[in-house]
N, C-alpha and C positions, 0 to 999 in steps of 0.2 A: 504494500500500500504506500502511495506517495506521501511524503511529509508535507508537500505543498509545491506550488508552482512559482518560481522566481525568474524574473526577467532582468538580465544584466545588460547595462549600456556602458560600453567602454571602448575606446578606439585603440587601446594597446593590446595586441594579440597575446603577449605573454601573460599579462595580468588577468585578462578576461578568461584565459584558459585555466590558470591556476585557481581562480575563484569558482569558475564553473565546475571544474573537476572536484573541488572540495565539497561543494554543495551536492553534487550528484552522488559522491561517496557516502553522504549522510542521508540519502533517500529523497532528495528534492528533484523535481523536474525543472530543467533549466532551459531558458531561451536566451538568445544572444542578439545584440545589435551593436554595430561599431560606429553608428552615427545617430545624432539626435533625431533626424528626420525619419530614419529607419525605425527608431523606437516609437515615434509618434504615430507612424502608420500601423505598426504591428500590435502595440499594446491594447488599443481599443478592441481589436479582434480577439486577442488571446485572453484578456482580462486576468492577469496573474494575481496571485495572492500578495506579491510583494515586488516592487521595482527597486533595483540598486543602480544608481546612475552616477557616473564620474562627472565632475564639474567641468573638466577640460576637454570637451568634445570639439571636433574640428569644424562642425557646421553650425548646428543649433546648440548653444551651450547648455550645460546641465541645469542651470537655474531656470532657463526658459522652458526646458523640457518639464521641469517640476511645475512651473506655473501653468503651462498649457494642459498638462494632465489633470491638475487639480481643478482647472476651470471648466473642463469638459464634463458634462453630466455623466456620461458612461464610465469615466475613469476617476471621478471626483473622490471616491472612497478608497481607491487603491493606495496603500501606504508606500511611501518612497523613502529610501535611505540614500543620502548623498555621500560620495567618497571624494577625497581630495588629498593631495600631498600637503597642501597648506592647512595648518591647524590654527589659523588666526581666529580670534573671537568674531571678527567681522564676517569671516567666511561661514562660520556656523550660523550666525544670526541671519545672514542672507539666505542660507539654505532653508531655515525654518520659516522665514518670511515668504519664501516662494512656494511653500507647501510641503517641504520634507518633514518627516516625523522623527528622523534620527540622522546622525552624522558619524562617519567612521574615517579616521585618518589613514592614509597610506604611508608606508606599507602596513597592511593590517595584521593584527594578531588573530590567529586562527580561532582560538577559543572565544574571543570577543565577537568576531563576526558571526560565528555559529549561534552564540547566545542571543545576539540581537535579531538575527534572521528568524530563529525559532519563536521568539516572543512576538514579533510583528506578524509573522505568518499565522500564529495562533489567534491573535486579535482579529486579523482579517477573516479567518475562517469562522470565528465566533460571530462576527458581524453578519456575514453572509448566511450562516446557519439560522441566526435569529430572524432574518428576513424570510427565509424559506419556510420554516415550520418549527414548532416547539420540539418535536421529536428529533429533528436534525440538530438543533441547538444542544439538546441534552447529550446526544451522541458525541459531539465534538468536545464538550466541556468535561464529560465524565472520563474520557480517555486521556485527559491532560495530566501531566505530573505536577504542574503548578496549580495553586489555588486560583480559581476563576470566579469572580463575583460580579454580578450585574445589578444595577440599581436604576430606578426611574428618576425623573427630573426632580422629585421631592426627596430623593435620598433613601427611599425605601428599597430594601434588598428584594430583588426579584428572582435571582438564581444563585445557587451556592453549591459548588461541586464537592466531590468526595475529598479532593485535596484540601479544600477550604475547611472541611470538617476536621481533618487531621492537623492542619496548621493552627486553627484557632480554638478547637475543642467544642464548638457548637454544631449540633446536627443541622441538617437543612431545614427540618421542621421547626427548630428553635430560631433559626436565623432569618428565614424568609418572612418578610413583612416588617421586620425590625429596621430601624434606621442604621445607616452605615456607621454612625457614631458608636455602634456596638463594639467595633474593633479599633476605634480611634482613641488614643489616650485623651483624657479629659482636657488637658491643657491645650490641645489642638482643636477642640470643638469649635471655638469661635472662628478660628482661621479657616476651618473647613466650611462653615456656613457662609462666611464672607466670600470665599472662593466660588462656591456654588452660585451665590447671588450675582457676583461679578460676571461670571461666564454667561449666565442666563440673560443678564441685561445688556452686556456689551460684546460678548463673544471673546473677551480677552482671557487667555488660558495661560497659567504658569506651569501646570503639571501635565495637562492633557497633551498627548502626542509625544511624550518623552519618557525616559526611564529614570527614575529617581530612587534614592535611598531614604526611607522614612522609618518611623517607629509605629508599631501596631500593638494592640492589646489582646491577649488571649482570654479565654473564659475564666481562668483562674486569677486574672488581674496582672499577669506577668507581661512586661513589655518586651517585645522581640524586634530586632532590626529586620526590615524587609526591603526588597527591591520591587518597585511597582511600575508597571507599564499600563497607562490609562488611555482609553480611547472613548470616543463618543460618536453617536450617529442618531438619526431619527428613523423610526419605522411607523408608518401610518400616522404621521404628525406627532408622534410621541418621542421625546428624547430619552435615550438610554446611555448609561455609562457602564463600561466593563473594565475591570482591572485584572491584570494577570500578576499574581503576587508570589514571590519566592522568599522563604525564610532564609536569611543569610547569616544567621547567628553562628553557625559552625564556621563559615568562611571568616567572619569577623574574629572569632576566637583564634583561628589559625594565624591570621594576620597579626594579631596582638602577640601571640606566642613567638612568632618570627621576629617581631620588633624587639621584644624583650631579649631574645637570644642574641640579636645583633648588638643591642646596647651592652649586654654583658661582655661580649667579645671585645668591644671597643674599650670597656673599662679595664 
């Protein structure tokens, strides 16, 4: 079974081959284009789960590709990752302003690219599954290894997969219908409400479309560090939010142990 469909746009043969082979080896179907115009012609037909576009294309630059894909109705929901050798803040900001949901610097780290691709493909599939049917949506979310939680525009939890049960300790029956503040530490409740209100009123998003590290709260009241990828869309005029959440406590503990070990060696 395919892990997802990824469309790569890059004019450098060696780089596009390396990335394409990497994704195929991990179960993804890959389509390629070496020009922006070629991508703009093919992507509306293939409708992949994710587009990865290099900013330095020879004809239509990557930022324009992002803007045109985001502006077309048929491709407006397809997530886009921009890649570039330049890692300036301005480059990242421009990418997000033109419709990208993520940015990866070249030369890329294999683990980083795979993690980002997996998350954004999962979000894309969840979105499409929600549009198709409830049964399809459940099939996608229940097979995921990460917690996937969806909520409506009022913040009420609408879906809660098995991984969410394991991560936070609440069963689906207990969580569905509750407000998202169920898993948000109390000190962040006001910021969460303000963010929801700001996005509803202005469309200005600080977290949506990016991957961030935050704190979450389990059933027992313990705070755990998490990595969150948040997406939003509308279905039949109703707005939904879906977050893909990974408990990164073990990774943080490993990083802290390594830091202490290095500090001890220096001393």
